py3Dmol code that shows the C-alpha trace and the ligand (Angstrom):
import py3Dmol

protein = """\
ATOM      1  CA  MET A   1     -51.577  -6.086 115.454  1.00  0.00           C
ATOM      2  CA  LYS A   2     -48.001  -5.772 116.715  1.00  0.00           C
ATOM      3  CA  LYS A   3     -46.273  -2.740 115.204  1.00  0.00           C
ATOM      4  CA  ILE A   4     -42.556  -2.688 114.524  1.00  0.00           C
ATOM      5  CA  ALA A   5     -40.692   0.265 113.071  1.00  0.00           C
ATOM      6  CA  VAL A   6     -37.542   0.564 111.031  1.00  0.00           C
ATOM      7  CA  LEU A   7     -35.217   3.446 110.222  1.00  0.00           C
ATOM      8  CA  THR A   8     -32.051   3.784 108.148  1.00  0.00           C
ATOM      9  CA  SER A   9     -29.567   6.218 109.599  1.00  0.00           C
ATOM     10  CA  GLY A  10     -26.187   7.899 108.972  1.00  0.00           C
ATOM     11  CA  GLY A  11     -24.685   7.474 105.520  1.00  0.00           C
ATOM     12  CA  ASP A  12     -26.848   5.254 103.286  1.00  0.00           C
ATOM     13  CA  ALA A  13     -25.464   1.862 102.322  1.00  0.00           C
ATOM     14  CA  PRO A  14     -26.260  -0.351  99.317  1.00  0.00           C
ATOM     15  CA  GLY A  15     -28.372  -3.262 100.548  1.00  0.00           C
ATOM     16  CA  MET A  16     -30.502  -1.165 102.903  1.00  0.00           C
ATOM     17  CA  ASN A  17     -33.435  -1.397 100.479  1.00  0.00           C
ATOM     18  CA  ALA A  18     -33.078  -5.159 100.064  1.00  0.00           C
ATOM     19  CA  CYS A  19     -33.138  -5.425 103.846  1.00  0.00           C
ATOM     20  CA  LEU A  20     -36.274  -3.242 104.068  1.00  0.00           C
ATOM     21  CA  ALA A  21     -38.003  -5.371 101.425  1.00  0.00           C
ATOM     22  CA  ASN A  22     -37.212  -8.572 103.306  1.00  0.00           C
ATOM     23  CA  LEU A  23     -38.275  -7.057 106.620  1.00  0.00           C
ATOM     24  CA  PHE A  24     -41.594  -6.076 105.055  1.00  0.00           C
ATOM     25  CA  ILE A  25     -42.230  -9.507 103.533  1.00  0.00           C
ATOM     26  CA  LEU A  26     -41.365 -11.356 106.743  1.00  0.00           C
ATOM     27  CA  SER A  27     -43.281  -8.930 109.004  1.00  0.00           C
ATOM     28  CA  ASN A  28     -46.380  -9.393 106.897  1.00  0.00           C
ATOM     29  CA  ARG A  29     -46.053 -13.135 107.045  1.00  0.00           C
ATOM     30  CA  LYS A  30     -45.827 -13.015 110.831  1.00  0.00           C
ATOM     31  CA  GLY A  31     -48.756 -10.620 111.139  1.00  0.00           C
ATOM     32  CA  PHE A  32     -46.707  -7.570 112.206  1.00  0.00           C
ATOM     33  CA  GLU A  33     -47.295  -4.103 110.803  1.00  0.00           C
ATOM     34  CA  LEU A  34     -44.037  -2.532 109.573  1.00  0.00           C
ATOM     35  CA  ILE A  35     -43.725   1.230 109.999  1.00  0.00           C
ATOM     36  CA  GLY A  36     -40.999   3.112 108.145  1.00  0.00           C
ATOM     37  CA  ILE A  37     -39.456   6.153 109.809  1.00  0.00           C
ATOM     38  CA  LYS A  38     -38.197   8.764 107.358  1.00  0.00           C
ATOM     39  CA  GLU A  39     -34.622  10.148 107.393  1.00  0.00           C
ATOM     40  CA  GLY A  40     -33.415   8.144 110.360  1.00  0.00           C
ATOM     41  CA  PHE A  41     -33.461   9.857 113.746  1.00  0.00           C
ATOM     42  CA  ILE A  42     -34.694  13.086 112.105  1.00  0.00           C
ATOM     43  CA  GLY A  43     -38.038  11.430 111.297  1.00  0.00           C
ATOM     44  CA  LEU A  44     -38.114   9.786 114.689  1.00  0.00           C
ATOM     45  CA  VAL A  45     -37.915  13.183 116.408  1.00  0.00           C
ATOM     46  CA  ASN A  46     -40.331  14.818 113.931  1.00  0.00           C
ATOM     47  CA  ASN A  47     -42.896  11.986 113.942  1.00  0.00           C
ATOM     48  CA  ASP A  48     -42.395  11.312 110.240  1.00  0.00           C
ATOM     49  CA  PHE A  49     -43.780   7.765 110.216  1.00  0.00           C
ATOM     50  CA  VAL A  50     -45.321   5.831 107.324  1.00  0.00           C
ATOM     51  CA  THR A  51     -46.967   2.415 107.218  1.00  0.00           C
ATOM     52  CA  LEU A  52     -45.033   0.426 104.638  1.00  0.00           C
ATOM     53  CA  THR A  53     -47.034  -1.280 101.926  1.00  0.00           C
ATOM     54  CA  LYS A  54     -46.243  -3.602  99.034  1.00  0.00           C
ATOM     55  CA  GLU A  55     -46.015  -0.547  96.737  1.00  0.00           C
ATOM     56  CA  HIS A  56     -43.186   0.899  98.827  1.00  0.00           C
ATOM     57  CA  ILE A  57     -41.025  -2.170  98.495  1.00  0.00           C
ATOM     58  CA  THR A  58     -41.834  -3.242  94.942  1.00  0.00           C
ATOM     59  CA  ASN A  59     -38.731  -3.357  92.784  1.00  0.00           C
ATOM     60  CA  ILE A  60     -36.403  -1.862  95.406  1.00  0.00           C
ATOM     61  CA  TYR A  61     -34.331  -5.002  95.952  1.00  0.00           C
ATOM     62  CA  SER A  62     -31.559  -3.948  93.603  1.00  0.00           C
ATOM     63  CA  LEU A  63     -31.713  -0.208  94.358  1.00  0.00           C
ATOM     64  CA  GLY A  64     -28.841   1.590  96.096  1.00  0.00           C
ATOM     65  CA  GLY A  65     -29.571   4.192  98.794  1.00  0.00           C
ATOM     66  CA  SER A  66     -32.599   3.899 101.076  1.00  0.00           C
ATOM     67  CA  ILE A  67     -36.243   4.495 100.136  1.00  0.00           C
ATOM     68  CA  LEU A  68     -36.745   5.758 103.707  1.00  0.00           C
ATOM     69  CA  LYS A  69     -33.849   8.184 103.231  1.00  0.00           C
ATOM     70  CA  THR A  70     -31.166   8.527 105.875  1.00  0.00           C
ATOM     71  CA  GLY A  71     -30.067  11.397 108.039  1.00  0.00           C
ATOM     72  CA  ARG A  72     -28.012  12.588 110.976  1.00  0.00           C
ATOM     73  CA  SER A  73     -30.122  14.415 113.592  1.00  0.00           C
ATOM     74  CA  GLU A  74     -28.661  17.220 115.727  1.00  0.00           C
ATOM     75  CA  GLU A  75     -31.826  17.338 117.807  1.00  0.00           C
ATOM     76  CA  PHE A  76     -31.633  13.686 118.757  1.00  0.00           C
ATOM     77  CA  LEU A  77     -28.249  14.352 120.382  1.00  0.00           C
ATOM     78  CA  LEU A  78     -30.111  16.442 123.009  1.00  0.00           C
ATOM     79  CA  GLU A  79     -32.102  14.849 125.806  1.00  0.00           C
ATOM     80  CA  SER A  80     -35.165  16.858 124.742  1.00  0.00           C
ATOM     81  CA  GLY A  81     -34.904  15.423 121.213  1.00  0.00           C
ATOM     82  CA  ARG A  82     -34.651  11.891 122.530  1.00  0.00           C
ATOM     83  CA  GLN A  83     -37.697  12.485 124.724  1.00  0.00           C
ATOM     84  CA  LYS A  84     -39.636  13.581 121.630  1.00  0.00           C
ATOM     85  CA  ALA A  85     -38.498  10.416 119.852  1.00  0.00           C
ATOM     86  CA  LEU A  86     -39.625   8.298 122.775  1.00  0.00           C
ATOM     87  CA  ASN A  87     -43.051   9.959 122.854  1.00  0.00           C
ATOM     88  CA  ASN A  88     -43.481   9.463 119.113  1.00  0.00           C
ATOM     89  CA  LEU A  89     -42.720   5.758 119.430  1.00  0.00           C
ATOM     90  CA  LYS A  90     -45.214   5.466 122.291  1.00  0.00           C
ATOM     91  CA  ASN A  91     -47.935   7.473 120.527  1.00  0.00           C
ATOM     92  CA  ASN A  92     -47.555   5.342 117.403  1.00  0.00           C
ATOM     93  CA  ASP A  93     -47.784   2.137 119.480  1.00  0.00           C
ATOM     94  CA  ILE A  94     -44.425   0.904 118.267  1.00  0.00           C
ATOM     95  CA  ASP A  95     -43.365  -2.270 120.005  1.00  0.00           C
ATOM     96  CA  THR A  96     -39.845  -2.664 118.605  1.00  0.00           C
ATOM     97  CA  LEU A  97     -37.505  -0.366 116.686  1.00  0.00           C
ATOM     98  CA  ILE A  98     -35.067  -1.704 114.084  1.00  0.00           C
ATOM     99  CA  VAL A  99     -32.129   0.647 113.508  1.00  0.00           C
ATOM    100  CA  ILE A 100     -30.008   0.121 110.391  1.00  0.00           C
ATOM    101  CA  GLY A 101     -26.850   2.207 110.424  1.00  0.00           C
ATOM    102  CA  GLY A 102     -23.247   2.632 111.498  1.00  0.00           C
ATOM    103  CA  ASN A 103     -21.389   3.674 114.599  1.00  0.00           C
ATOM    104  CA  GLY A 104     -23.286   6.903 115.323  1.00  0.00           C
ATOM    105  CA  SER A 105     -26.652   5.210 114.710  1.00  0.00           C
ATOM    106  CA  TYR A 106     -25.742   2.466 117.165  1.00  0.00           C
ATOM    107  CA  ARG A 107     -24.938   5.101 119.800  1.00  0.00           C
ATOM    108  CA  GLY A 108     -28.406   6.588 119.206  1.00  0.00           C
ATOM    109  CA  ALA A 109     -30.000   3.140 119.375  1.00  0.00           C
ATOM    110  CA  GLN A 110     -28.235   2.436 122.661  1.00  0.00           C
ATOM    111  CA  LYS A 111     -29.551   5.719 124.129  1.00  0.00           C
ATOM    112  CA  LEU A 112     -33.093   4.647 123.207  1.00  0.00           C
ATOM    113  CA  ALA A 113     -32.563   1.191 124.665  1.00  0.00           C
ATOM    114  CA  GLU A 114     -31.542   2.893 127.936  1.00  0.00           C
ATOM    115  CA  LEU A 115     -34.894   4.722 127.830  1.00  0.00           C
ATOM    116  CA  GLY A 116     -36.726   1.390 127.571  1.00  0.00           C
ATOM    117  CA  VAL A 117     -37.212   1.077 123.796  1.00  0.00           C
ATOM    118  CA  LYS A 118     -36.852  -2.479 122.452  1.00  0.00           C
ATOM    119  CA  ILE A 119     -34.128  -2.313 119.819  1.00  0.00           C
ATOM    120  CA  ILE A 120     -32.677  -4.534 117.137  1.00  0.00           C
ATOM    121  CA  ALA A 121     -29.589  -2.967 115.518  1.00  0.00           C
ATOM    122  CA  LEU A 122     -28.380  -3.933 112.052  1.00  0.00           C
ATOM    123  CA  PRO A 123     -24.981  -2.893 110.648  1.00  0.00           C
ATOM    124  CA  GLY A 124     -25.602  -0.733 107.570  1.00  0.00           C
ATOM    125  CA  THR A 125     -22.561   1.319 106.601  1.00  0.00           C
ATOM    126  CA  ILE A 126     -20.012   1.208 103.820  1.00  0.00           C
ATOM    127  CA  ASP A 127     -17.261   1.992 106.349  1.00  0.00           C
ATOM    128  CA  ASN A 128     -17.274  -1.444 108.007  1.00  0.00           C
ATOM    129  CA  ASP A 129     -16.439   0.298 111.268  1.00  0.00           C
ATOM    130  CA  LEU A 130     -18.653  -1.744 113.596  1.00  0.00           C
ATOM    131  CA  ASN A 131     -16.113  -4.019 115.177  1.00  0.00           C
ATOM    132  CA  TYR A 132     -18.398  -6.757 116.498  1.00  0.00           C
ATOM    133  CA  THR A 133     -19.199  -7.890 112.960  1.00  0.00           C
ATOM    134  CA  GLU A 134     -16.878  -9.085 110.217  1.00  0.00           C
ATOM    135  CA  LYS A 135     -18.861  -7.173 107.616  1.00  0.00           C
ATOM    136  CA  SER A 136     -21.384  -4.377 107.586  1.00  0.00           C
ATOM    137  CA  LEU A 137     -24.069  -4.146 104.930  1.00  0.00           C
ATOM    138  CA  GLY A 138     -22.874  -2.025 101.995  1.00  0.00           C
ATOM    139  CA  PHE A 139     -19.158  -2.514 102.542  1.00  0.00           C
ATOM    140  CA  ASP A 140     -18.810  -5.195  99.872  1.00  0.00           C
ATOM    141  CA  THR A 141     -20.593  -3.017  97.305  1.00  0.00           C
ATOM    142  CA  ALA A 142     -18.514   0.040  98.198  1.00  0.00           C
ATOM    143  CA  VAL A 143     -15.272  -1.903  97.802  1.00  0.00           C
ATOM    144  CA  ASN A 144     -16.433  -3.332  94.484  1.00  0.00           C
ATOM    145  CA  ASN A 145     -17.445   0.151  93.315  1.00  0.00           C
ATOM    146  CA  SER A 146     -14.008   1.446  94.326  1.00  0.00           C
ATOM    147  CA  VAL A 147     -12.142  -1.353  92.582  1.00  0.00           C
ATOM    148  CA  THR A 148     -14.149  -0.894  89.363  1.00  0.00           C
ATOM    149  CA  ALA A 149     -13.219   2.801  89.378  1.00  0.00           C
ATOM    150  CA  ILE A 150      -9.578   2.198  90.335  1.00  0.00           C
ATOM    151  CA  ASP A 151      -9.164  -0.376  87.532  1.00  0.00           C
ATOM    152  CA  LYS A 152     -10.341   2.232  85.034  1.00  0.00           C
ATOM    153  CA  ILE A 153      -8.045   4.894  86.429  1.00  0.00           C
ATOM    154  CA  ARG A 154      -5.084   2.512  86.319  1.00  0.00           C
ATOM    155  CA  ASP A 155      -5.760   1.731  82.629  1.00  0.00           C
ATOM    156  CA  THR A 156      -5.469   5.337  81.573  1.00  0.00           C
ATOM    157  CA  MET A 157      -2.510   6.000  83.891  1.00  0.00           C
ATOM    158  CA  LEU A 158      -0.682   3.072  82.288  1.00  0.00           C
ATOM    159  CA  SER A 159      -1.182   4.425  78.786  1.00  0.00           C
ATOM    160  CA  ASN A 160       0.323   7.730  79.882  1.00  0.00           C
ATOM    161  CA  ASN A 161       3.057   6.371  82.159  1.00  0.00           C
ATOM    162  CA  ARG A 162       1.630   8.268  85.102  1.00  0.00           C
ATOM    163  CA  GLY A 163       1.377   7.474  88.758  1.00  0.00           C
ATOM    164  CA  VAL A 164      -1.783   8.160  90.746  1.00  0.00           C
ATOM    165  CA  VAL A 165      -2.896   8.795  94.316  1.00  0.00           C
ATOM    166  CA  ILE A 166      -6.538   7.783  94.900  1.00  0.00           C
ATOM    167  CA  GLU A 167      -8.542   8.712  97.984  1.00  0.00           C
ATOM    168  CA  VAL A 168     -11.356   6.414  99.109  1.00  0.00           C
ATOM    169  CA  MET A 169     -13.998   6.773 101.844  1.00  0.00           C
ATOM    170  CA  GLY A 170     -13.996   5.381 105.384  1.00  0.00           C
ATOM    171  CA  ARG A 171     -14.482   8.100 107.975  1.00  0.00           C
ATOM    172  CA  ARG A 172     -12.697   6.341 110.839  1.00  0.00           C
ATOM    173  CA  SER A 173     -11.847   3.045 109.188  1.00  0.00           C
ATOM    174  CA  GLY A 174      -9.248   1.960 106.635  1.00  0.00           C
ATOM    175  CA  ASP A 175     -11.178  -1.127 105.498  1.00  0.00           C
ATOM    176  CA  ILE A 176     -12.325   0.230 102.129  1.00  0.00           C
ATOM    177  CA  ALA A 177      -8.784   1.437 101.395  1.00  0.00           C
ATOM    178  CA  LEU A 178      -7.190  -1.880 102.343  1.00  0.00           C
ATOM    179  CA  PHE A 179      -9.582  -4.114 100.389  1.00  0.00           C
ATOM    180  CA  ALA A 180      -9.574  -1.771  97.385  1.00  0.00           C
ATOM    181  CA  ALA A 181      -5.763  -1.627  97.391  1.00  0.00           C
ATOM    182  CA  THR A 182      -5.298  -5.385  97.568  1.00  0.00           C
ATOM    183  CA  ALA A 183      -7.973  -6.148  94.972  1.00  0.00           C
ATOM    184  CA  SER A 184      -6.685  -3.560  92.505  1.00  0.00           C
ATOM    185  CA  ASN A 185      -3.072  -4.647  92.956  1.00  0.00           C
ATOM    186  CA  ALA A 186      -2.027  -1.168  94.044  1.00  0.00           C
ATOM    187  CA  ASP A 187       1.520  -0.436  95.173  1.00  0.00           C
ATOM    188  CA  ALA A 188       0.907   1.268  98.527  1.00  0.00           C
ATOM    189  CA  VAL A 189      -1.949   1.908 100.921  1.00  0.00           C
ATOM    190  CA  VAL A 190      -2.313   4.523 103.651  1.00  0.00           C
ATOM    191  CA  VAL A 191      -4.815   3.761 106.432  1.00  0.00           C
ATOM    192  CA  LYS A 192      -5.575   5.146 109.867  1.00  0.00           C
ATOM    193  CA  GLU A 193      -4.872   1.876 111.616  1.00  0.00           C
ATOM    194  CA  VAL A 194      -1.181   1.758 110.618  1.00  0.00           C
ATOM    195  CA  SER A 195       0.983   4.865 110.762  1.00  0.00           C
ATOM    196  CA  LYS A 196       3.141   5.429 107.733  1.00  0.00           C
ATOM    197  CA  THR A 197       5.505   8.296 106.952  1.00  0.00           C
ATOM    198  CA  LYS A 198       5.607  10.027 103.585  1.00  0.00           C
ATOM    199  CA  ASN A 199       9.072   8.499 103.074  1.00  0.00           C
ATOM    200  CA  GLN A 200       7.702   5.014 103.559  1.00  0.00           C
ATOM    201  CA  VAL A 201       5.097   5.658 100.856  1.00  0.00           C
ATOM    202  CA  LEU A 202       7.812   7.052  98.609  1.00  0.00           C
ATOM    203  CA  GLU A 203       9.937   3.932  99.150  1.00  0.00           C
ATOM    204  CA  LYS A 204       7.048   1.700  98.040  1.00  0.00           C
ATOM    205  CA  VAL A 205       6.485   3.812  94.948  1.00  0.00           C
ATOM    206  CA  GLN A 206      10.186   3.878  94.068  1.00  0.00           C
ATOM    207  CA  LEU A 207      10.370   0.113  94.472  1.00  0.00           C
ATOM    208  CA  ALA A 208       7.350  -0.370  92.206  1.00  0.00           C
ATOM    209  CA  ILE A 209       8.945   1.861  89.547  1.00  0.00           C
ATOM    210  CA  LYS A 210      12.224  -0.063  89.865  1.00  0.00           C
ATOM    211  CA  ARG A 211      10.284  -3.291  89.337  1.00  0.00           C
ATOM    212  CA  GLY A 212       8.835  -1.941  86.106  1.00  0.00           C
ATOM    213  CA  VAL A 213       5.446  -0.626  87.210  1.00  0.00           C
ATOM    214  CA  ASP A 214       4.582   2.254  84.862  1.00  0.00           C
ATOM    215  CA  ASN A 215       1.446   3.356  86.737  1.00  0.00           C
ATOM    216  CA  PRO A 216       2.341   3.231  90.456  1.00  0.00           C
ATOM    217  CA  THR A 217      -0.848   3.533  92.467  1.00  0.00           C
ATOM    218  CA  VAL A 218      -1.279   4.695  96.038  1.00  0.00           C
ATOM    219  CA  ILE A 219      -4.650   4.218  97.784  1.00  0.00           C
ATOM    220  CA  VAL A 220      -5.325   6.571 100.688  1.00  0.00           C
ATOM    221  CA  SER A 221      -8.168   6.421 103.175  1.00  0.00           C
ATOM    222  CA  GLU A 222      -9.942   9.779 103.627  1.00  0.00           C
ATOM    223  CA  ASN A 223      -9.107  12.270 106.401  1.00  0.00           C
ATOM    224  CA  ILE A 224      -5.440  11.286 106.691  1.00  0.00           C
ATOM    225  CA  LEU A 225      -3.490  13.461 104.290  1.00  0.00           C
ATOM    226  CA  ASN A 226      -3.796  15.826 101.357  1.00  0.00           C
ATOM    227  CA  VAL A 227      -3.664  13.638  98.241  1.00  0.00           C
ATOM    228  CA  LYS A 228      -2.685  16.541  95.971  1.00  0.00           C
ATOM    229  CA  LYS A 229       0.273  17.362  98.191  1.00  0.00           C
ATOM    230  CA  LEU A 230       1.335  13.709  98.335  1.00  0.00           C
ATOM    231  CA  ALA A 231       1.151  13.456  94.524  1.00  0.00           C
ATOM    232  CA  LYS A 232       3.296  16.593  94.165  1.00  0.00           C
ATOM    233  CA  ASP A 233       5.901  15.171  96.542  1.00  0.00           C
ATOM    234  CA  LEU A 234       5.952  11.817  94.740  1.00  0.00           C
ATOM    235  CA  GLU A 235       6.304  13.613  91.425  1.00  0.00           C
ATOM    236  CA  ALA A 236       9.219  15.698  92.745  1.00  0.00           C
ATOM    237  CA  LYS A 237      11.052  12.679  94.172  1.00  0.00           C
ATOM    238  CA  THR A 238      10.473  10.191  91.322  1.00  0.00           C
ATOM    239  CA  GLY A 239      10.418  12.509  88.313  1.00  0.00           C
ATOM    240  CA  LYS A 240       7.244  10.739  87.144  1.00  0.00           C
ATOM    241  CA  PRO A 241       3.964  12.671  86.707  1.00  0.00           C
ATOM    242  CA  PHE A 242       1.429  11.873  89.441  1.00  0.00           C
ATOM    243  CA  LYS A 243      -2.320  12.532  89.180  1.00  0.00           C
ATOM    244  CA  THR A 244      -4.983  12.376  91.890  1.00  0.00           C
ATOM    245  CA  THR A 245      -8.596  11.234  92.139  1.00  0.00           C
ATOM    246  CA  ILE A 246     -10.947  11.497  95.103  1.00  0.00           C
ATOM    247  CA  LEU A 247     -13.497   8.752  94.447  1.00  0.00           C
ATOM    248  CA  GLY A 248     -16.181  10.206  96.745  1.00  0.00           C
ATOM    249  CA  TYR A 249     -19.866   9.279  96.555  1.00  0.00           C
ATOM    250  CA  ILE A 250     -19.527   6.963  93.562  1.00  0.00           C
ATOM    251  CA  GLN A 251     -18.481   4.379  96.151  1.00  0.00           C
ATOM    252  CA  ARG A 252     -21.721   4.619  98.119  1.00  0.00           C
ATOM    253  CA  GLY A 253     -24.287   4.521  95.309  1.00  0.00           C
ATOM    254  CA  GLY A 254     -25.433   1.858  92.892  1.00  0.00           C
ATOM    255  CA  ASN A 255     -26.812  -1.664  92.992  1.00  0.00           C
ATOM    256  CA  PRO A 256     -25.790  -3.837  95.912  1.00  0.00           C
ATOM    257  CA  THR A 257     -23.558  -6.811  95.149  1.00  0.00           C
ATOM    258  CA  VAL A 258     -24.785 -10.392  95.484  1.00  0.00           C
ATOM    259  CA  PHE A 259     -23.044 -10.578  98.861  1.00  0.00           C
ATOM    260  CA  ASP A 260     -24.856  -7.504 100.166  1.00  0.00           C
ATOM    261  CA  ARG A 261     -28.253  -8.660  98.853  1.00  0.00           C
ATOM    262  CA  ASN A 262     -27.876 -12.034 100.531  1.00  0.00           C
ATOM    263  CA  TYR A 263     -26.557 -10.438 103.694  1.00  0.00           C
ATOM    264  CA  ALA A 264     -29.572  -8.083 103.717  1.00  0.00           C
ATOM    265  CA  MET A 265     -31.851 -11.106 103.566  1.00  0.00           C
ATOM    266  CA  GLU A 266     -30.018 -12.880 106.397  1.00  0.00           C
ATOM    267  CA  LEU A 267     -30.158  -9.769 108.572  1.00  0.00           C
ATOM    268  CA  ALA A 268     -33.910  -9.499 108.036  1.00  0.00           C
ATOM    269  CA  VAL A 269     -34.518 -13.179 108.776  1.00  0.00           C
ATOM    270  CA  LYS A 270     -32.496 -12.971 111.999  1.00  0.00           C
ATOM    271  CA  THR A 271     -34.253  -9.762 113.050  1.00  0.00           C
ATOM    272  CA  ILE A 272     -37.747 -11.191 112.727  1.00  0.00           C
ATOM    273  CA  ALA A 273     -36.657 -14.373 114.530  1.00  0.00           C
ATOM    274  CA  LEU A 274     -35.299 -12.269 117.424  1.00  0.00           C
ATOM    275  CA  ILE A 275     -38.547 -10.317 117.646  1.00  0.00           C
ATOM    276  CA  GLU A 276     -40.568 -13.528 117.628  1.00  0.00           C
ATOM    277  CA  ASP A 277     -38.340 -14.919 120.402  1.00  0.00           C
ATOM    278  CA  LYS A 278     -38.753 -11.630 122.322  1.00  0.00           C
ATOM    279  CA  LYS A 279     -34.963 -11.110 122.367  1.00  0.00           C
ATOM    280  CA  TYR A 280     -34.366  -7.380 122.386  1.00  0.00           C
ATOM    281  CA  ASN A 281     -31.498  -4.912 122.488  1.00  0.00           C
ATOM    282  CA  ARG A 282     -29.454  -7.135 120.244  1.00  0.00           C
ATOM    283  CA  ALA A 283     -27.073  -6.237 117.437  1.00  0.00           C
ATOM    284  CA  VAL A 284     -26.933  -8.655 114.516  1.00  0.00           C
ATOM    285  CA  GLY A 285     -23.790  -9.383 112.511  1.00  0.00           C
ATOM    286  CA  ILE A 286     -21.359 -11.992 111.225  1.00  0.00           C
ATOM    287  CA  ASP A 287     -18.901 -13.883 113.398  1.00  0.00           C
ATOM    288  CA  GLU A 288     -16.597 -16.473 111.786  1.00  0.00           C
ATOM    289  CA  GLY A 289     -18.744 -16.394 108.682  1.00  0.00           C
ATOM    290  CA  LYS A 290     -22.004 -17.074 110.542  1.00  0.00           C
ATOM    291  CA  MET A 291     -24.916 -14.824 111.482  1.00  0.00           C
ATOM    292  CA  TYR A 292     -25.083 -14.112 115.190  1.00  0.00           C
ATOM    293  CA  ASP A 293     -26.510 -11.608 117.647  1.00  0.00           C
ATOM    294  CA  VAL A 294     -24.874  -9.899 120.569  1.00  0.00           C
ATOM    295  CA  ASP A 295     -25.913  -7.540 123.365  1.00  0.00           C
ATOM    296  CA  LEU A 296     -26.263  -4.019 121.949  1.00  0.00           C
ATOM    297  CA  SER A 297     -24.598  -2.395 124.964  1.00  0.00           C
ATOM    298  CA  ALA A 298     -21.417  -4.432 124.375  1.00  0.00           C
ATOM    299  CA  VAL A 299     -20.764  -3.671 120.729  1.00  0.00           C
ATOM    300  CA  LEU A 300     -19.482  -0.110 120.793  1.00  0.00           C
ATOM    301  CA  THR A 301     -16.632  -0.801 123.179  1.00  0.00           C
ATOM    302  CA  GLN A 302     -15.021  -3.522 121.074  1.00  0.00           C
ATOM    303  CA  LYS A 303     -11.519  -2.988 119.684  1.00  0.00           C
ATOM    304  CA  THR A 304     -10.850  -2.522 115.979  1.00  0.00           C
ATOM    305  CA  ASN A 305     -11.247  -5.602 113.794  1.00  0.00           C
ATOM    306  CA  PHE A 306      -9.072  -4.146 111.036  1.00  0.00           C
ATOM    307  CA  ASN A 307      -7.610  -6.986 108.990  1.00  0.00           C
ATOM    308  CA  PHE A 308      -3.942  -6.615 109.961  1.00  0.00           C
ATOM    309  CA  GLN A 309      -3.186 -10.001 108.412  1.00  0.00           C
ATOM    310  CA  LEU A 310      -4.340  -8.873 104.970  1.00  0.00           C
ATOM    311  CA  TYR A 311      -2.479  -5.587 105.490  1.00  0.00           C
ATOM    312  CA  SER A 312       0.826  -7.380 106.166  1.00  0.00           C
ATOM    313  CA  LEU A 313       0.361  -9.721 103.217  1.00  0.00           C
ATOM    314  CA  PHE A 314      -0.135  -6.691 100.992  1.00  0.00           C
ATOM    315  CA  ASP A 315       2.821  -4.930 102.598  1.00  0.00           C
ATOM    316  CA  LYS A 316       5.103  -7.959 102.088  1.00  0.00           C
ATOM    317  CA  LEU A 317       4.043  -8.243  98.460  1.00  0.00           C
ATOM    318  CA  ASN A 318       5.085  -4.629  97.959  1.00  0.00           C
ATOM    319  CA  SER A 319       8.406  -4.840  99.855  1.00  0.00           C
TER     320      SER A 319
END
"""
ligand_1 = """\
16
F6P
O -20.249 6.742 106.896
C -20.277 6.565 105.532
C -19.569 7.701 104.832
O -19.725 7.521 103.455
C -18.102 7.880 105.195
O -17.259 6.999 104.518
C -17.887 9.312 104.828
O -16.838 9.889 105.573
C -19.195 9.944 105.190
O -20.171 8.935 105.165
C -19.625 11.068 104.281
O -20.748 11.623 104.846
P -21.699 12.634 104.090
O -22.619 11.820 103.245
O -22.436 13.323 105.212
O -20.838 13.540 103.303
"""
view = py3Dmol.view(width=600, height=400)
view.addModel(protein, "pdb")
view.setStyle({"model": 0}, {"cartoon": {"style": "trace"}})
view.addModel(ligand_1, "xyz")
view.setStyle({"model": 1}, {"stick": {}})
view.zoomTo()
view.show()
């Protein structure tokens, strides 16, 4: 029986479990054995492999996180670690490895492909930082989680006539910040992709106040600036009290949205079709709204697909 393995790596993303469930169902139907590797590349190096059964995937469709757990492996970054991983795949008779993860996971997958492992890579990260695909699995849920939280924060700010600076996730990508800002009708957004001075943020906030907004809201992508300091500065310049919230892990947990569940299913269907067609070292994603696959070695060099059009619409609306 052909054995295929799957791992979830990096930060977990809602929809990973739905994808695992679909991969299991389809593998079974095609007569493949599906092996789960625990904690991403950590389990790959440590030979932590488990044959997935119906019990593993029962009732996980709507669960956030990953039943396989995720991880970031220091050892895999070394050649010796990768050699261990390769040996474990060989000793377990694994024919193809499915890697579900973000940027770092794709780099790891590419290293394995260079060593001769047959890879299918699936975009699973809330950051949406894989530029070959319009969406990564988990992004939609993370944005929805953020907007739900921001709406609540804005309610209480409004009752108290306070402004607020809210930090959202997105290690190297401003996508969560942009989509959360537009959908929550915020007044300013700060992302890595567009440089903005503190004065420019202040101008947006002052304009919002002038237009009658009682709860001016600034959304900031993580790792750009100190939100507490920005709030203090805004408070000093506008005379209005400014609070801060760092949304953190609430964005990454919870049930996947309908979009992410359906996307998880489409990713699994495409993966099994690729394996059946013996097409390897492919990355699966969405291009112009349609599922497609592309050479794995080409995906990490692509330029940012940040939605500058949406950014300028939002900017115009707040100018
Ligand atoms: O990559 C997903 C992500 O949630 C980023 O947005 C964030 O910077 C990072 O993971 C947090 O990582 P950790 O779970 O290791 O704190």
